Steps between C-alpha positions, in 0.01 A plus 500: 500500500719766330812444287745608783342241733541229240855610426601457857365129521745340729551198271703724268695719744551334844833315558455145379583328821283711708223487244511118479476470881226766508299320244571143606500508873138567555417225238738266673342562839159451362607173319644368832169584665320318206729202576431511859125470470529228239711303756261585788217350286692172472603501863141512607377258243761251609347504857184349338681196351773410257239425226374861544848626435543277218163622341631855524823398343312337208310833462824689433518457122171657442573784739831553326328498164276801618809681635680431170221654302466793723877560544579431132241751382634742763846463356357615155321779664804606698745499202261693270389752763847577633651511135213742402574724792861507408419591145244777633223305321229558764202388298657154448588475858135569587381233250739255645361553844125480400532208269702325763215524743268361230724204444509422871118484519494268194756272671288479806195389299697206373587370842154571636369234241784264581419537876139426461533214263832314478673499837394153620598353170836662529564325840384163367756529238769475768371283793221265587514577871155626568608712798770680310241554215241645729755737679641615183168565311367699804822708514560559119131570408505802741850618379398495128145640540623802694818545310393851385696616808820345385468638140405846633775509756772406262371732230467802715837438661667490149353835415649653808832318440516630155506860618747443773241500797592161635450623875125465446541136385675432840192645663242315293677155530574560855145567617372214283753267657415601848120450446580159357712405795250615747213330329680168441470352867165661561336349191691168487434412867185690565629749761319816626167355426569437132407161332772243490571497123816289481689513169214723343583760774859533379366578156244762620782668698720509195236642260393753768858640529526523125166680451603753777845554313312558175272767643804678649683463179212669307483783751889563486485507117219749490623719777882480499600404150455814276729378229214266377118556455269202563171537300205273540240712323540493134778240508552301174760223462795604281620195320833651396578582858389152613725346237795711628434394867482119394798536275697527815255338748395197306849324516514598861165340555617176325815500690342534832229247401760242417567506878142372559560216241826408675349503835215290381741251351730488793195440728400195288863371515506537879162343561649174372700515811251621752247790570752605776765561229246739333439671825875556526515647160207725601682615804817571309317724262354708783841517670694591181264795453697677779815470268349567164239762593750770599689434170162539317446824690849621393398412140177690532698800604766455223265451199342845488852652548634315207188574291503869583870548420489294196222724374714808602822334335712507814756232461693536813213487718369182333828320548550599855133405581554146359841445682372614843188298460694188433726556788214553749320198373798266533547626854143429595501155349829411681330604829207256419763230412663517844176497683362194323830326557513573868143491621295243289356334803375801676354626170313181449374483875313823429264295303435227759728270320479124577809281522439384144460847375841596676673203349394616150511869549837563666706368206248647256559864630882446510520367147244730331666812658828435324325635201493843671868539436413550130143617517545872576663589179242321298201656681623852440603453143153368420343814607779706313399333177125589569587864574658522151208342338681167432242295705574211266858463642350455857254255358779301329700500822195373696432224257853381487514491897170351572366299208823404329715419802301496839202291432677228278791485734269461812316230324801296401655544843167385661537160312774423737244476781717731700304819585810687596639485157181668371599821676827519302294598189481856646878586521554330157218722346627804658853455342340457153301823573807690584688405181198597279454833690850602449479443131173710470634777732785546250254521213303762677820702553599476148170584336317719754751677746826539292312693203384764744855625519522528131173691471621731776826549313314592185280755681806661657663534158189652364506761781872575449436559124204716582718704736795535243237624237 
């Protein structure tokens, strides 16, 4: 690609509001579609039995761990690649792309081994219910063993996102989701002459959609993403580039992985009440994705804009991008809050909820959704920290929210014997997260954003002196 084309990269010249919408909207739509087929999986699984739904819910921490590693690595790839393009360092942007693909393959191998050896042990660490263990082992073994689709899909989407081509991500995720949704009832219930696979059918449908999305992502990167060059022949890992990717990505991986630890811990707290409570928690996680996924899509569009303009030293565009992102995120979260407050029973009935499940789930959805009032700000600022290469801030916010506040508070409230009190740990933790996020955002402004103006002022004075001379 010639220099004139690079100079006109929309991330550096398009009006910020239009750019943010242009970059984020396709990602938000694709994320909503992603949330849809996650929910559809559980809706169909719930028709098998409540134990089947509980098994899929208990699988979530491992699935989240895979996503954490894939997305965290992608954050590092994204930040390095976009920043390198902003600095016109095209060799480094290509190294970021190729080493990112290599890291995705290594990550898959780890979960392949886990899927073939440790899945049953994982379930037995949580429950002695044989039916739940059998359902869960069947489901998670397939998910882990075929997770190359998940790692490939996320990696290739991040490469497209880094160069501003998010429309292709909407296509890849959309097609993958549609395939999953179509295959779910066919494979779970044995329709159209297919064998009745039960919970395993839901897993096969999921990994098939991910594999198709991976193939499409690779094709789009090869054919429609000329700003990077993917090389397989002659590739050698570059440790310096890998270190740069993980310097930003590793804190993000840890941060997202903490969610797996938290979910595993909360599941064990809830199992002391009943397996139905765990099923409710699993249903909540599926439903909340409709609220959080659009915000994550917004973040995915925001990060390369910030990284590019930080590399290009454009302060005003940075500040405007952050402000608009926070405003959009807060708006989305407030809509989610209203929906959970008004329609909790209808949402739970989508999952064939029993009377016991409704009695636990209705107050759960209403109480937990109170945290949405505060969550939008924290979710966006966490990605802002990563975009500036301060992934450690995001990690500290996540640790303070989940490990320091959420799990301990949930445990102590559970000692009361009143399950409704356990749900209050979420709003409490979100308030703590908000406070820490505000402190760190002020630090980012002081040490990263404000000095840009000083550098620009110095450059302008140098130009003025040269003009006088």
